[in-house]
C-alpha positions as CSV (number, residue, x, y, z in Angstrom):
1,M,50.8,84.5,33.2
2,T,47.8,86.8,33.7
3,I,45.9,88.3,30.8
4,A,43.6,91.3,31.2
5,I,40.7,91.8,28.9
6,V,39.3,95.3,28.1
7,I,36.0,95.5,26.2
8,G,35.8,99.0,24.6
9,T,32.3,99.8,23.4
10,H,29.1,101.4,24.5
11,G,27.3,100.2,27.7
12,W,24.9,97.4,26.8
13,A,27.0,96.1,23.9
14,A,30.0,95.6,26.2
15,E,28.0,93.6,28.7
16,Q,26.6,91.3,25.9
17,L,30.0,90.8,24.4
18,L,31.3,89.8,27.9
19,K,28.5,87.3,28.3
20,T,29.0,85.8,24.9
21,A,32.7,85.3,25.7
22,E,31.9,83.7,29.0
23,M,29.5,81.2,27.3
24,L,32.3,80.2,24.9
25,L,35.3,80.4,27.2
26,G,34.0,80.0,30.7
27,E,33.8,82.7,33.5
28,Q,36.5,85.4,33.2
29,E,38.0,87.1,36.2
30,N,40.2,90.0,34.9
31,V,37.8,91.9,32.6
32,G,36.9,95.5,32.6
33,W,34.4,97.5,30.4
C-alpha cells in the first residue's frame, strides 16, 4: 500500500515540516508541497 503525503502551507514552513517529519520517520519518497 502506498501513502501519499501532501503538506499544505506557505513555502519555508512546508519545507521545515518535511525536514522534521524525515528526522522522526526517516526519508519520505511520495511527498509534495
